[in-house]
PDB file as gemmi writes it, atoms N, CA and C in Angstrom:
CRYST1    1.000    1.000    1.000  90.00  90.00  90.00 P 1                      
ATOM      1  N   MET A   1      98.049  70.814  81.424  1.00  0.00           N  
ATOM      2  CA  MET A   1      97.946  71.635  80.244  1.00  0.00           C  
ATOM      3  C   MET A   1      97.338  70.854  79.078  1.00  0.00           C  
ATOM      4  N   ILE A   2      97.636  69.545  79.006  1.00  0.00           N  
ATOM      5  CA  ILE A   2      97.073  68.726  77.930  1.00  0.00           C  
ATOM      6  C   ILE A   2      95.564  68.632  78.063  1.00  0.00           C  
ATOM      7  N   MET A   3      95.065  68.510  79.297  1.00  0.00           N  
ATOM      8  CA  MET A   3      93.619  68.428  79.522  1.00  0.00           C  
ATOM      9  C   MET A   3      92.943  69.700  79.039  1.00  0.00           C  
ATOM     10  N   GLU A   4      93.568  70.854  79.283  1.00  0.00           N  
ATOM     11  CA  GLU A   4      92.988  72.127  78.848  1.00  0.00           C  
ATOM     12  C   GLU A   4      92.859  72.160  77.332  1.00  0.00           C  
ATOM     13  N   THR A   5      93.878  71.699  76.613  1.00  0.00           N  
ATOM     14  CA  THR A   5      93.846  71.697  75.164  1.00  0.00           C  
ATOM     15  C   THR A   5      92.737  70.788  74.648  1.00  0.00           C  
ATOM     16  N   ASN A   6      92.610  69.584  75.201  1.00  0.00           N  
ATOM     17  CA  ASN A   6      91.556  68.667  74.768  1.00  0.00           C  
ATOM     18  C   ASN A   6      90.178  69.219  75.072  1.00  0.00           C  
ATOM     19  N   THR A   7      89.998  69.751  76.278  1.00  0.00           N  
ATOM     20  CA  THR A   7      88.699  70.319  76.637  1.00  0.00           C  
ATOM     21  C   THR A   7      88.373  71.490  75.732  1.00  0.00           C  
ATOM     22  N   SER A   8      89.344  72.348  75.505  1.00  0.00           N  
ATOM     23  CA  SER A   8      89.138  73.497  74.645  1.00  0.00           C  
ATOM     24  C   SER A   8      88.743  73.073  73.235  1.00  0.00           C  
ATOM     25  N   LYS A   9      89.362  72.011  72.737  1.00  0.00           N  
ATOM     26  CA  LYS A   9      89.042  71.515  71.400  1.00  0.00           C  
ATOM     27  C   LYS A   9      87.575  71.100  71.326  1.00  0.00           C  
ATOM     28  N   PHE A  10      87.088  70.428  72.343  1.00  0.00           N  
ATOM     29  CA  PHE A  10      85.692  69.994  72.340  1.00  0.00           C  
ATOM     30  C   PHE A  10      84.745  71.175  72.554  1.00  0.00           C  
ATOM     31  N   ASP A  11      85.181  72.161  73.338  1.00  0.00           N  
ATOM     32  CA  ASP A  11      84.371  73.365  73.492  1.00  0.00           C  
ATOM     33  C   ASP A  11      84.234  74.096  72.163  1.00  0.00           C  
ATOM     34  N   TRP A  12      85.341  74.199  71.428  1.00  0.00           N  
ATOM     35  CA  TRP A  12      85.269  74.861  70.123  1.00  0.00           C  
ATOM     36  C   TRP A  12      84.402  74.067  69.146  1.00  0.00           C  
ATOM     37  N   ALA A  13      84.457  72.757  69.221  1.00  0.00           N  
ATOM     38  CA  ALA A  13      83.589  71.930  68.377  1.00  0.00           C  
ATOM     39  C   ALA A  13      82.124  72.158  68.747  1.00  0.00           C  
ATOM     40  N   GLY A  14      81.840  72.277  70.042  1.00  0.00           N  
ATOM     41  CA  GLY A  14      80.475  72.554  70.483  1.00  0.00           C  
ATOM     42  C   GLY A  14      79.992  73.919  70.043  1.00  0.00           C  
ATOM     43  N   ILE A  15      80.866  74.915  70.142  1.00  0.00           N  
ATOM     44  CA  ILE A  15      80.506  76.265  69.694  1.00  0.00           C  
ATOM     45  C   ILE A  15      80.215  76.267  68.200  1.00  0.00           C  
ATOM     46  N   LEU A  16      81.083  75.624  67.430  1.00  0.00           N  
ATOM     47  CA  LEU A  16      80.885  75.571  65.984  1.00  0.00           C  
ATOM     48  C   LEU A  16      79.598  74.836  65.630  1.00  0.00           C  
ATOM     49  N   SER A  17      79.363  73.701  66.266  1.00  0.00           N  
ATOM     50  CA  SER A  17      78.156  72.927  65.981  1.00  0.00           C  
ATOM     51  C   SER A  17      76.896  73.703  66.329  1.00  0.00           C  
ATOM     52  N   ALA A  18      76.870  74.320  67.505  1.00  0.00           N  
ATOM     53  CA  ALA A  18      75.681  75.084  67.915  1.00  0.00           C  
ATOM     54  C   ALA A  18      75.473  76.296  67.014  1.00  0.00           C  
ATOM     55  N   SER A  19      76.551  76.951  66.608  1.00  0.00           N  
ATOM     56  CA  SER A  19      76.442  78.113  65.717  1.00  0.00           C  
ATOM     57  C   SER A  19      75.928  77.697  64.341  1.00  0.00           C  
ATOM     58  N   LEU A  20      76.456  76.596  63.820  1.00  0.00           N  
ATOM     59  CA  LEU A  20      75.972  76.099  62.537  1.00  0.00           C  
ATOM     60  C   LEU A  20      74.518  75.652  62.624  1.00  0.00           C  
ATOM     61  N   CYS A  21      74.133  75.152  63.779  1.00  0.00           N  
ATOM     62  CA  CYS A  21      72.740  74.757  63.990  1.00  0.00           C  
ATOM     63  C   CYS A  21      71.817  75.979  63.886  1.00  0.00           C  
ATOM     64  N   VAL A  22      72.240  77.097  64.462  1.00  0.00           N  
ATOM     65  CA  VAL A  22      71.446  78.328  64.376  1.00  0.00           C  
ATOM     66  C   VAL A  22      71.333  78.769  62.920  1.00  0.00           C  
ATOM     67  N   VAL A  23      72.440  78.760  62.182  1.00  0.00           N  
ATOM     68  CA  VAL A  23      72.417  79.135  60.766  1.00  0.00           C  
ATOM     69  C   VAL A  23      71.507  78.187  59.997  1.00  0.00           C  
ATOM     70  N   HIS A  24      71.625  76.906  60.284  1.00  0.00           N  
ATOM     71  CA  HIS A  24      70.777  75.888  59.648  1.00  0.00           C  
ATOM     72  C   HIS A  24      69.295  76.207  59.892  1.00  0.00           C  
ATOM     73  N   CYS A  25      68.952  76.536  61.130  1.00  0.00           N  
ATOM     74  CA  CYS A  25      67.559  76.842  61.463  1.00  0.00           C  
ATOM     75  C   CYS A  25      67.080  78.125  60.785  1.00  0.00           C  
ATOM     76  N   LEU A  26      67.950  79.106  60.705  1.00  0.00           N  
ATOM     77  CA  LEU A  26      67.577  80.366  60.061  1.00  0.00           C  
ATOM     78  C   LEU A  26      67.379  80.203  58.555  1.00  0.00           C  
ATOM     79  N   LEU A  27      68.117  79.301  57.953  1.00  0.00           N  
ATOM     80  CA  LEU A  27      68.001  79.092  56.509  1.00  0.00           C  
ATOM     81  C   LEU A  27      66.854  78.168  56.120  1.00  0.00           C  
ATOM     82  N   THR A  28      66.276  77.476  57.073  1.00  0.00           N  
ATOM     83  CA  THR A  28      65.209  76.521  56.779  1.00  0.00           C  
ATOM     84  C   THR A  28      64.054  77.135  55.982  1.00  0.00           C  
ATOM     85  N   PRO A  29      63.490  78.276  56.399  1.00  0.00           N  
ATOM     86  CA  PRO A  29      62.375  78.830  55.614  1.00  0.00           C  
ATOM     87  C   PRO A  29      62.759  79.162  54.172  1.00  0.00           C  
ATOM     88  N   VAL A  30      63.962  79.651  53.961  1.00  0.00           N  
ATOM     89  CA  VAL A  30      64.413  79.997  52.609  1.00  0.00           C  
ATOM     90  C   VAL A  30      64.532  78.737  51.758  1.00  0.00           C  
ATOM     91  N   LEU A  31      65.137  77.711  52.334  1.00  0.00           N  
ATOM     92  CA  LEU A  31      65.326  76.481  51.567  1.00  0.00           C  
ATOM     93  C   LEU A  31      64.017  75.739  51.320  1.00  0.00           C  
ATOM     94  N   ILE A  32      63.067  75.876  52.223  1.00  0.00           N  
ATOM     95  CA  ILE A  32      61.758  75.242  51.990  1.00  0.00           C  
ATOM     96  C   ILE A  32      61.110  75.857  50.757  1.00  0.00           C  
ATOM     97  N   LEU A  33      61.281  77.156  50.598  1.00  0.00           N  
ATOM     98  CA  LEU A  33      60.731  77.824  49.415  1.00  0.00           C  
ATOM     99  C   LEU A  33      61.457  77.396  48.138  1.00  0.00           C  
ATOM    100  N   LEU A  34      62.753  77.132  48.256  1.00  0.00           N  
ATOM    101  CA  LEU A  34      63.540  76.800  47.079  1.00  0.00           C  
ATOM    102  C   LEU A  34      63.501  75.322  46.707  1.00  0.00           C  
ATOM    103  N   LEU A  35      63.330  74.486  47.697  1.00  0.00           N  
ATOM    104  CA  LEU A  35      63.391  73.042  47.455  1.00  0.00           C  
ATOM    105  C   LEU A  35      62.041  72.391  47.742  1.00  0.00           C  
ATOM    106  N   SER A  36      61.705  71.415  46.944  1.00  0.00           N  
ATOM    107  CA  SER A  36      60.430  70.736  47.180  1.00  0.00           C  
ATOM    108  C   SER A  36      60.544  69.684  48.280  1.00  0.00           C  
ATOM    109  N   ASN A  37      61.709  69.077  48.435  1.00  0.00           N  
ATOM    110  CA  ASN A  37      61.886  68.036  49.443  1.00  0.00           C  
ATOM    111  C   ASN A  37      62.776  68.566  50.554  1.00  0.00           C  
ATOM    112  N   LYS A  38      62.195  68.814  51.721  1.00  0.00           N  
ATOM    113  CA  LYS A  38      62.964  69.357  52.832  1.00  0.00           C  
ATOM    114  C   LYS A  38      63.409  68.275  53.823  1.00  0.00           C  
ATOM    115  N   GLU A  39      63.105  67.028  53.560  1.00  0.00           N  
ATOM    116  CA  GLU A  39      63.417  65.950  54.509  1.00  0.00           C  
ATOM    117  C   GLU A  39      64.914  65.838  54.781  1.00  0.00           C  
ATOM    118  N   TRP A  40      65.759  65.922  53.751  1.00  0.00           N  
ATOM    119  CA  TRP A  40      67.196  65.811  53.961  1.00  0.00           C  
ATOM    120  C   TRP A  40      67.701  66.964  54.819  1.00  0.00           C  
ATOM    121  N   TRP A  41      67.070  68.128  54.681  1.00  0.00           N  
ATOM    122  CA  TRP A  41      67.490  69.303  55.456  1.00  0.00           C  
ATOM    123  C   TRP A  41      67.194  69.085  56.938  1.00  0.00           C  
ATOM    124  N   HIS A  42      66.082  68.465  57.239  1.00  0.00           N  
ATOM    125  CA  HIS A  42      65.733  68.170  58.633  1.00  0.00           C  
ATOM    126  C   HIS A  42      66.681  67.123  59.215  1.00  0.00           C  
ATOM    127  N   GLN A  43      67.168  66.216  58.396  1.00  0.00           N  
ATOM    128  CA  GLN A  43      68.114  65.200  58.853  1.00  0.00           C  
ATOM    129  C   GLN A  43      69.432  65.816  59.314  1.00  0.00           C  
ATOM    130  N   VAL A  44      69.791  66.964  58.757  1.00  0.00           N  
ATOM    131  CA  VAL A  44      71.014  67.653  59.170  1.00  0.00           C  
ATOM    132  C   VAL A  44      70.917  68.047  60.645  1.00  0.00           C  
ATOM    133  N   SER A  45      69.722  68.323  61.129  1.00  0.00           N  
ATOM    134  CA  SER A  45      69.522  68.659  62.544  1.00  0.00           C  
ATOM    135  C   SER A  45      69.996  67.530  63.443  1.00  0.00           C  
ATOM    136  N   TYR A  46      69.767  66.302  63.027  1.00  0.00           N  
ATOM    137  CA  TYR A  46      70.212  65.149  63.819  1.00  0.00           C  
ATOM    138  C   TYR A  46      71.737  65.048  63.846  1.00  0.00           C  
ATOM    139  N   LEU A  47      72.368  65.429  62.750  1.00  0.00           N  
ATOM    140  CA  LEU A  47      73.830  65.462  62.721  1.00  0.00           C  
ATOM    141  C   LEU A  47      74.353  66.481  63.738  1.00  0.00           C  
ATOM    142  N   PHE A  48      73.764  67.679  63.756  1.00  0.00           N  
ATOM    143  CA  PHE A  48      74.165  68.693  64.733  1.00  0.00           C  
ATOM    144  C   PHE A  48      73.929  68.202  66.155  1.00  0.00           C  
ATOM    145  N   LEU A  49      72.854  67.501  66.349  1.00  0.00           N  
ATOM    146  CA  LEU A  49      72.535  66.972  67.677  1.00  0.00           C  
ATOM    147  C   LEU A  49      73.590  65.957  68.129  1.00  0.00           C  
ATOM    148  N   ALA A  50      73.996  65.097  67.231  1.00  0.00           N  
ATOM    149  CA  ALA A  50      75.018  64.103  67.565  1.00  0.00           C  
ATOM    150  C   ALA A  50      76.359  64.775  67.875  1.00  0.00           C  
ATOM    151  N   ILE A  51      76.749  65.738  67.064  1.00  0.00           N  
ATOM    152  CA  ILE A  51      77.999  66.462  67.310  1.00  0.00           C  
ATOM    153  C   ILE A  51      77.917  67.223  68.622  1.00  0.00           C  
ATOM    154  N   SER A  52      76.788  67.850  68.880  1.00  0.00           N  
ATOM    155  CA  SER A  52      76.606  68.607  70.124  1.00  0.00           C  
ATOM    156  C   SER A  52      76.688  67.703  71.345  1.00  0.00           C  
ATOM    157  N   PHE A  53      76.106  66.510  71.247  1.00  0.00           N  
ATOM    158  CA  PHE A  53      76.175  65.576  72.367  1.00  0.00           C  
ATOM    159  C   PHE A  53      77.618  65.193  72.659  1.00  0.00           C  
ATOM    160  N   TYR A  54      78.346  64.826  71.630  1.00  0.00           N  
ATOM    161  CA  TYR A  54      79.733  64.406  71.821  1.00  0.00           C  
ATOM    162  C   TYR A  54      80.584  65.548  72.381  1.00  0.00           C  
ATOM    163  N   ALA A  55      80.404  66.750  71.839  1.00  0.00           N  
ATOM    164  CA  ALA A  55      81.166  67.902  72.318  1.00  0.00           C  
ATOM    165  C   ALA A  55      80.812  68.226  73.770  1.00  0.00           C  
ATOM    166  N   ALA A  56      79.533  68.164  74.117  1.00  0.00           N  
ATOM    167  CA  ALA A  56      79.111  68.436  75.493  1.00  0.00           C  
ATOM    168  C   ALA A  56      79.676  67.386  76.445  1.00  0.00           C  
ATOM    169  N   PHE A  57      79.627  66.139  76.035  1.00  0.00           N  
ATOM    170  CA  PHE A  57      80.140  65.063  76.873  1.00  0.00           C  
ATOM    171  C   PHE A  57      81.629  65.241  77.142  1.00  0.00           C  
ATOM    172  N   LYS A  58      82.404  65.446  76.084  1.00  0.00           N  
ATOM    173  CA  LYS A  58      83.847  65.569  76.241  1.00  0.00           C  
ATOM    174  C   LYS A  58      84.237  66.867  76.961  1.00  0.00           C  
ATOM    175  N   ALA A  59      83.525  67.957  76.689  1.00  0.00           N  
ATOM    176  CA  ALA A  59      83.874  69.243  77.303  1.00  0.00           C  
ATOM    177  C   ALA A  59      83.565  69.254  78.794  1.00  0.00           C  
ATOM    178  N   THR A  60      82.534  68.540  79.209  1.00  0.00           N  
ATOM    179  CA  THR A  60      82.145  68.569  80.624  1.00  0.00           C  
ATOM    180  C   THR A  60      82.692  67.392  81.410  1.00  0.00           C  
ATOM    181  N   GLN A  61      83.379  66.503  80.756  1.00  0.00           N  
ATOM    182  CA  GLN A  61      83.882  65.300  81.405  1.00  0.00           C  
ATOM    183  C   GLN A  61      84.781  65.626  82.599  1.00  0.00           C  
ATOM    184  N   ASN A  62      85.616  66.641  82.496  1.00  0.00           N  
ATOM    185  CA  ASN A  62      86.541  66.996  83.567  1.00  0.00           C  
ATOM    186  C   ASN A  62      86.252  68.373  84.162  1.00  0.00           C  
ATOM    187  N   CYS A  63      85.129  68.954  83.801  1.00  0.00           N  
ATOM    188  CA  CYS A  63      84.780  70.291  84.293  1.00  0.00           C  
ATOM    189  C   CYS A  63      84.360  70.208  85.762  1.00  0.00           C  
ATOM    190  N   THR A  64      84.895  71.121  86.559  1.00  0.00           N  
ATOM    191  CA  THR A  64      84.583  71.111  87.991  1.00  0.00           C  
ATOM    192  C   THR A  64      83.592  72.204  88.383  1.00  0.00           C  
ATOM    193  N   VAL A  65      83.176  73.026  87.420  1.00  0.00           N  
ATOM    194  CA  VAL A  65      82.226  74.095  87.707  1.00  0.00           C  
ATOM    195  C   VAL A  65      80.823  73.582  87.367  1.00  0.00           C  
ATOM    196  N   ASN A  66      80.065  73.270  88.390  1.00  0.00           N  
ATOM    197  CA  ASN A  66      78.742  72.655  88.182  1.00  0.00           C  
ATOM    198  C   ASN A  66      77.800  73.539  87.376  1.00  0.00           C  
ATOM    199  N   LYS A  67      77.884  74.843  87.541  1.00  0.00           N  
ATOM    200  CA  LYS A  67      76.983  75.742  86.799  1.00  0.00           C  
ATOM    201  C   LYS A  67      77.221  75.647  85.292  1.00  0.00           C  
ATOM    202  N   ILE A  68      78.483  75.501  84.895  1.00  0.00           N  
ATOM    203  CA  ILE A  68      78.791  75.364  83.471  1.00  0.00           C  
ATOM    204  C   ILE A  68      78.292  74.022  82.950  1.00  0.00           C  
ATOM    205  N   VAL A  69      78.489  72.979  83.723  1.00  0.00           N  
ATOM    206  CA  VAL A  69      78.024  71.643  83.331  1.00  0.00           C  
ATOM    207  C   VAL A  69      76.504  71.653  83.175  1.00  0.00           C  
ATOM    208  N   VAL A  70      75.807  72.249  84.115  1.00  0.00           N  
ATOM    209  CA  VAL A  70      74.343  72.312  84.054  1.00  0.00           C  
ATOM    210  C   VAL A  70      73.892  73.125  82.838  1.00  0.00           C  
ATOM    211  N   LEU A  71      74.553  74.263  82.583  1.00  0.00           N  
ATOM    212  CA  LEU A  71      74.191  75.091  81.429  1.00  0.00           C  
ATOM    213  C   LEU A  71      74.356  74.319  80.126  1.00  0.00           C  
ATOM    214  N   ILE A  72      75.478  73.648  79.973  1.00  0.00           N  
ATOM    215  CA  ILE A  72      75.720  72.905  78.732  1.00  0.00           C  
ATOM    216  C   ILE A  72      74.715  71.766  78.563  1.00  0.00           C  
ATOM    217  N   TRP A  73      74.505  70.976  79.609  1.00  0.00           N  
ATOM    218  CA  TRP A  73      73.608  69.816  79.476  1.00  0.00           C  
ATOM    219  C   TRP A  73      72.135  70.214  79.413  1.00  0.00           C  
ATOM    220  N   LEU A  74      71.745  71.255  80.129  1.00  0.00           N  
ATOM    221  CA  LEU A  74      70.359  71.725  80.031  1.00  0.00           C  
ATOM    222  C   LEU A  74      70.088  72.282  78.633  1.00  0.00           C  
ATOM    223  N   SER A  75      71.041  73.035  78.106  1.00  0.00           N  
ATOM    224  CA  SER A  75      70.888  73.557  76.745  1.00  0.00           C  
ATOM    225  C   SER A  75      70.819  72.423  75.733  1.00  0.00           C  
ATOM    226  N   PHE A  76      71.662  71.408  75.915  1.00  0.00           N  
ATOM    227  CA  PHE A  76      71.623  70.262  75.008  1.00  0.00           C  
ATOM    228  C   PHE A  76      70.275  69.549  75.094  1.00  0.00           C  
ATOM    229  N   LEU A  77      69.785  69.340  76.302  1.00  0.00           N  
ATOM    230  CA  LEU A  77      68.503  68.657  76.479  1.00  0.00           C  
ATOM    231  C   LEU A  77      67.365  69.433  75.805  1.00  0.00           C  
ATOM    232  N   ILE A  78      67.362  70.742  75.976  1.00  0.00           N  
ATOM    233  CA  ILE A  78      66.335  71.572  75.336  1.00  0.00           C  
ATOM    234  C   ILE A  78      66.463  71.484  73.816  1.00  0.00           C  
ATOM    235  N   LEU A  79      67.705  71.514  73.317  1.00  0.00           N  
ATOM    236  CA  LEU A  79      67.917  71.406  71.872  1.00  0.00           C  
ATOM    237  C   LEU A  79      67.432  70.052  71.353  1.00  0.00           C  
ATOM    238  N   ALA A  80      67.745  68.992  72.073  1.00  0.00           N  
ATOM    239  CA  ALA A  80      67.328  67.650  71.648  1.00  0.00           C  
ATOM    240  C   ALA A  80      65.809  67.529  71.604  1.00  0.00           C  
ATOM    241  N   VAL A  81      65.150  67.989  72.647  1.00  0.00           N  
ATOM    242  CA  VAL A  81      63.680  67.938  72.685  1.00  0.00           C  
ATOM    243  C   VAL A  81      63.098  68.792  71.560  1.00  0.00           C  
ATOM    244  N   SER A  82      63.686  69.960  71.350  1.00  0.00           N  
ATOM    245  CA  SER A  82      63.200  70.853  70.290  1.00  0.00           C  
ATOM    246  C   SER A  82      63.303  70.209  68.918  1.00  0.00           C  
ATOM    247  N   ILE A  83      64.437  69.582  68.652  1.00  0.00           N  
ATOM    248  CA  ILE A  83      64.635  68.958  67.339  1.00  0.00           C  
ATOM    249  C   ILE A  83      63.740  67.732  67.171  1.00  0.00           C  
ATOM    250  N   LEU A  84      63.630  66.928  68.205  1.00  0.00           N  
ATOM    251  CA  LEU A  84      62.846  65.697  68.099  1.00  0.00           C  
ATOM    252  C   LEU A  84      61.345  65.944  67.967  1.00  0.00           C  
ATOM    253  N   PHE A  85      60.847  67.023  68.579  1.00  0.00           N  
ATOM    254  CA  PHE A  85      59.397  67.240  68.608  1.00  0.00           C  
ATOM    255  C   PHE A  85      58.939  68.509  67.895  1.00  0.00           C  
ATOM    256  N   GLU A  86      59.810  69.133  67.081  1.00  0.00           N  
ATOM    257  CA  GLU A  86      59.410  70.378  66.438  1.00  0.00           C  
ATOM    258  C   GLU A  86      58.321  70.186  65.385  1.00  0.00           C  
ATOM    259  N   ASP A  87      58.195  68.996  64.835  1.00  0.00           N  
ATOM    260  CA  ASP A  87      57.109  68.759  63.874  1.00  0.00           C  
ATOM    261  C   ASP A  87      55.753  68.735  64.572  1.00  0.00           C  
ATOM    262  N   THR A  88      55.727  68.297  65.819  1.00  0.00           N  
ATOM    263  CA  THR A  88      54.476  68.238  66.582  1.00  0.00           C  
ATOM    264  C   THR A  88      54.148  69.590  67.212  1.00  0.00           C  
ATOM    265  N   PHE A  89      55.160  70.227  67.777  1.00  0.00           N  
ATOM    266  CA  PHE A  89      54.982  71.523  68.439  1.00  0.00           C  
ATOM    267  C   PHE A  89      55.867  72.537  67.728  1.00  0.00           C  
ATOM    268  N   THR A  90      55.278  73.326  66.846  1.00  0.00           N  
ATOM    269  CA  THR A  90      56.067  74.224  65.998  1.00  0.00           C  
ATOM    270  C   THR A  90      56.810  75.306  66.790  1.00  0.00           C  
ATOM    271  N   TRP A  91      56.330  75.645  67.977  1.00  0.00           N  
ATOM    272  CA  TRP A  91      56.998  76.669  68.779  1.00  0.00           C  
ATOM    273  C   TRP A  91      58.350  76.191  69.288  1.00  0.00           C  
ATOM    274  N   LEU A  92      58.603  74.891  69.258  1.00  0.00           N  
ATOM    275  CA  LEU A  92      59.896  74.363  69.696  1.00  0.00           C  
ATOM    276  C   LEU A  92      61.031  74.783  68.759  1.00  0.00           C  
ATOM    277  N   HIS A  93      60.681  75.111  67.515  1.00  0.00           N  
ATOM    278  CA  HIS A  93      61.708  75.571  66.582  1.00  0.00           C  
ATOM    279  C   HIS A  93      62.379  76.838  67.120  1.00  0.00           C  
ATOM    280  N   GLU A  94      61.589  77.757  67.630  1.00  0.00           N  
ATOM    281  CA  GLU A  94      62.136  78.999  68.202  1.00  0.00           C  
ATOM    282  C   GLU A  94      62.931  78.701  69.481  1.00  0.00           C  
ATOM    283  N   LEU A  95      62.486  77.737  70.252  1.00  0.00           N  
ATOM    284  CA  LEU A  95      63.192  77.381  71.481  1.00  0.00           C  
ATOM    285  C   LEU A  95      64.568  76.794  71.177  1.00  0.00           C  
ATOM    286  N   SER A  96      64.713  76.174  70.018  1.00  0.00           N  
ATOM    287  CA  SER A  96      66.010  75.598  69.655  1.00  0.00           C  
ATOM    288  C   SER A  96      67.076  76.679  69.493  1.00  0.00           C  
ATOM    289  N   TYR A  97      66.675  77.899  69.105  1.00  0.00           N  
ATOM    290  CA  TYR A  97      67.635  79.007  69.027  1.00  0.00           C  
ATOM    291  C   TYR A  97      68.208  79.304  70.412  1.00  0.00           C  
ATOM    292  N   LEU A  98      67.335  79.385  71.384  1.00  0.00           N  
ATOM    293  CA  LEU A  98      67.770  79.656  72.757  1.00  0.00           C  
ATOM    294  C   LEU A  98      68.714  78.556  73.245  1.00  0.00           C  
ATOM    295  N   ALA A  99      68.380  77.324  72.943  1.00  0.00           N  
ATOM    296  CA  ALA A  99      69.219  76.201  73.355  1.00  0.00           C  
ATOM    297  C   ALA A  99      70.586  76.265  72.687  1.00  0.00           C  
ATOM    298  N   SER A 100      70.621  76.598  71.403  1.00  0.00           N  
ATOM    299  CA  SER A 100      71.899  76.710  70.700  1.00  0.00           C  
ATOM    300  C   SER A 100      72.759  77.813  71.289  1.00  0.00           C  
ATOM    301  N   PHE A 101      72.141  78.944  71.576  1.00  0.00           N  
ATOM    302  CA  PHE A 101      72.898  80.042  72.191  1.00  0.00           C  
ATOM    303  C   PHE A 101      73.375  79.648  73.593  1.00  0.00           C  
ATOM    304  N   GLY A 102      72.569  78.870  74.303  1.00  0.00           N  
ATOM    305  CA  GLY A 102      72.980  78.379  75.617  1.00  0.00           C  
ATOM    306  C   GLY A 102      74.193  77.467  75.521  1.00  0.00           C  
ATOM    307  N   LEU A 103      74.215  76.613  74.497  1.00  0.00           N  
ATOM    308  CA  LEU A 103      75.376  75.753  74.276  1.00  0.00           C  
ATOM    309  C   LEU A 103      76.621  76.574  73.954  1.00  0.00           C  
ATOM    310  N   VAL A 104      76.470  77.556  73.092  1.00  0.00           N  
ATOM    311  CA  VAL A 104      77.606  78.417  72.761  1.00  0.00           C  
ATOM    312  C   VAL A 104      78.120  79.107  74.023  1.00  0.00           C  
ATOM    313  N   ALA A 105      77.214  79.673  74.805  1.00  0.00           N  
ATOM    314  CA  ALA A 105      77.611  80.367  76.041  1.00  0.00           C  
ATOM    315  C   ALA A 105      78.290  79.412  77.018  1.00  0.00           C  
ATOM    316  N   GLY A 106      77.748  78.225  77.172  1.00  0.00           N  
ATOM    317  CA  GLY A 106      78.336  77.252  78.084  1.00  0.00           C  
ATOM    318  C   GLY A 106      79.742  76.847  77.674  1.00  0.00           C  
ATOM    319  N   HIS A 107      79.937  76.636  76.382  1.00  0.00           N  
ATOM    320  CA  HIS A 107      81.267  76.258  75.911  1.00  0.00           C  
ATOM    321  C   HIS A 107      82.255  77.419  76.038  1.00  0.00           C  
ATOM    322  N   ILE A 108      81.792  78.633  75.780  1.00  0.00           N  
ATOM    323  CA  ILE A 108      82.671  79.798  75.951  1.00  0.00           C  
ATOM    324  C   ILE A 108      83.065  79.939  77.413  1.00  0.00           C  
ATOM    325  N   LEU A 109      82.116  79.785  78.310  1.00  0.00           N  
ATOM    326  CA  LEU A 109      82.438  79.855  79.740  1.00  0.00           C  
ATOM    327  C   LEU A 109      83.403  78.751  80.141  1.00  0.00           C  
ATOM    328  N   ASN A 110      83.223  77.572  79.583  1.00  0.00           N  
ATOM    329  CA  ASN A 110      84.118  76.470  79.893  1.00  0.00           C  
ATOM    330  C   ASN A 110      85.543  76.765  79.408  1.00  0.00           C  
ATOM    331  N   ILE A 111      85.669  77.357  78.239  1.00  0.00           N  
ATOM    332  CA  ILE A 111      86.985  77.751  77.734  1.00  0.00           C  
ATOM    333  C   ILE A 111      87.611  78.789  78.656  1.00  0.00           C  
ATOM    334  N   ARG A 112      86.833  79.780  79.051  1.00  0.00           N  
ATOM    335  CA  ARG A 112      87.344  80.826  79.951  1.00  0.00           C  
ATOM    336  C   ARG A 112      87.780  80.229  81.283  1.00  0.00           C  
ATOM    337  N   TYR A 113      86.960  79.352  81.824  1.00  0.00           N  
ATOM    338  CA  TYR A 113      87.293  78.750  83.119  1.00  0.00           C  
ATOM    339  C   TYR A 113      88.567  77.922  83.015  1.00  0.00           C  
ATOM    340  N   CYS A 114      88.698  77.170  81.941  1.00  0.00           N  
ATOM    341  CA  CYS A 114      89.871  76.309  81.801  1.00  0.00           C  
ATOM    342  C   CYS A 114      91.146  77.108  81.608  1.00  0.00           C  
ATOM    343  N   LYS A 115      91.057  78.324  81.078  1.00  0.00           N  
ATOM    344  CA  LYS A 115      92.242  79.164  80.936  1.00  0.00           C  
ATOM    345  C   LYS A 115      92.750  79.609  82.299  1.00  0.00           C  
ATOM    346  N   HIS A 116      91.857  79.693  83.280  1.00  0.00           N  
ATOM    347  CA  HIS A 116      92.243  80.149  84.602  1.00  0.00           C  
ATOM    348  C   HIS A 116      92.609  79.002  85.540  1.00  0.00           C  
ATOM    349  N   CYS A 117      92.501  77.760  85.076  1.00  0.00           N  
ATOM    350  CA  CYS A 117      92.849  76.619  85.927  1.00  0.00           C  
ATOM    351  C   CYS A 117      94.345  76.555  86.161  1.00  0.00           C  
TER     352      CYS A 117                                                      
END                                                                             
């Protein structure tokens, strides 16, 4: 039961981080118009990436459902590539939304699975 609580905590952290990442991405165009220096705003993406990595690592550490593990890590990998290379390939910004939603879905599935363990 203790493992379920710890895993669930990291899943909720992953859901929150990925959801905030989506909000962050949606607000980017508005803030670019309002602020002259957007560099600090882009740095926040790296913070979300670090939190997402830690949450994915801890949430999947004891997960026995390979499909959930693959969904979480594939979504994280897509998000990482999107954030790291979005300045070079602008279409990656849109792909980061899909990756964030994939992380949210993976963590929700992990929570559901752990409730049935």
